[in-house]
VMD Tcl script that draws the C-alpha trace (Angstrom):
set ca {
  {-8.21 257.12 122.74}
  {-9.91 255.29 119.46}
  {-13.51 255.47 120.00}
  {-13.84 251.49 120.84}
  {-11.81 251.99 123.75}
  {-14.55 254.19 125.69}
  {-16.24 251.23 126.98}
  {-13.10 249.35 127.82}
  {-12.38 248.13 131.35}
  {-9.90 250.42 133.38}
  {-6.74 249.79 135.12}
  {-3.44 251.13 136.16}
  {0.03 250.86 136.33}
  {2.60 252.55 138.62}
  {6.04 252.87 137.42}
  {9.22 254.79 138.63}
  {11.43 257.12 136.48}
  {13.49 254.10 135.40}
  {10.73 251.62 134.26}
  {8.67 254.73 132.34}
  {12.09 254.65 130.24}
  {11.81 251.18 129.54}
  {9.17 250.73 126.42}
  {9.94 247.05 125.34}
  {9.60 244.10 127.52}
  {7.11 242.48 129.30}
  {4.32 244.40 131.94}
  {1.73 243.63 135.06}
  {-0.72 246.23 135.78}
  {-1.61 247.23 138.98}
  {-4.61 244.98 138.89}
  {-2.68 242.53 137.76}
  {-3.02 242.22 133.87}
  {-0.24 240.62 132.16}
  {0.55 242.44 128.96}
  {3.71 243.34 126.09}
  {4.89 246.33 125.30}
  {6.82 248.11 122.56}
  {6.56 251.21 122.22}
  {9.18 253.07 119.77}
  {12.68 253.74 120.86}
  {12.96 257.10 122.84}
  {9.32 257.24 123.61}
  {9.19 258.36 127.15}
  {5.93 256.59 129.17}
  {3.81 259.85 131.12}
  {1.89 259.95 133.84}
  {-1.79 259.94 132.24}
  {-0.61 258.09 129.21}
  {-3.07 255.36 128.39}
  {-2.33 251.74 127.10}
  {-5.16 250.34 125.26}
  {-4.74 246.42 125.57}
  {-7.97 245.28 122.72}
  {-7.33 241.55 123.12}
  {-8.44 242.39 126.72}
  {-10.55 244.87 126.20}
  {-8.85 247.44 128.93}
  {-7.38 250.68 129.49}
  {-4.33 250.71 131.40}
  {-3.92 254.00 132.30}
  {-0.50 254.90 133.68}
  {0.48 255.81 137.35}
  {3.97 257.73 138.59}
  {5.58 255.91 141.57}
  {6.64 258.33 144.27}
  {10.16 258.82 144.42}
  {12.77 260.56 146.20}
  {13.95 263.72 145.24}
  {16.86 265.27 146.54}
  {17.35 269.63 146.80}
  {20.38 271.35 146.55}
  {19.84 275.41 147.31}
  {21.97 277.40 147.77}
  {23.31 279.70 151.25}
  {22.91 282.79 149.29}
  {22.02 284.02 146.56}
  {25.54 284.61 145.35}
  {26.38 281.32 145.06}
  {23.59 280.12 143.28}
  {23.20 283.01 140.82}
  {25.91 282.01 138.68}
  {25.07 278.22 137.64}
  {22.13 276.91 137.43}
  {22.41 273.17 136.51}
  {19.42 270.34 137.12}
  {21.37 267.39 138.19}
  {19.64 263.55 138.18}
  {20.66 261.58 141.13}
  {19.95 258.57 141.24}
  {20.29 253.94 141.12}
  {19.54 251.54 138.37}
  {17.29 248.62 139.87}
  {18.25 245.95 136.61}
}
mol new
graphics top color blue
foreach p $ca { graphics top sphere $p radius 0.5 }
foreach p [lrange $ca 0 end-1] q [lrange $ca 1 end] { graphics top cylinder $p $q radius 0.2 }
display resetview
C-alpha cells in the first residue's frame, strides 16, 4: 500500500465469487461509497486486497461473502481413490 494511503479512512466491500471475478465496473462499498473499478482482465480480487481510493482518501478492504459449498465424498476409499476432481457448481447472478 502506498505510504500516502496509510492515514486514509477504512471501509470494506463484501464480494461473492462472481463479483470478485468482475474487475471492471461500478462498485459500492459496505459503507456506501460508490467508485469505479478497472483492473487488468484476469485479475482475481481476494480477501484482504486493498483498493485505494485517493480522491476519497479511503482504503476499501475486500472481504469474501460466505457462499454455500457442496461437498461430495466417496463412500469408500476404493470409490474415490482413482479419481480426484475439483468441481465448481453455481449459478450466475448477472
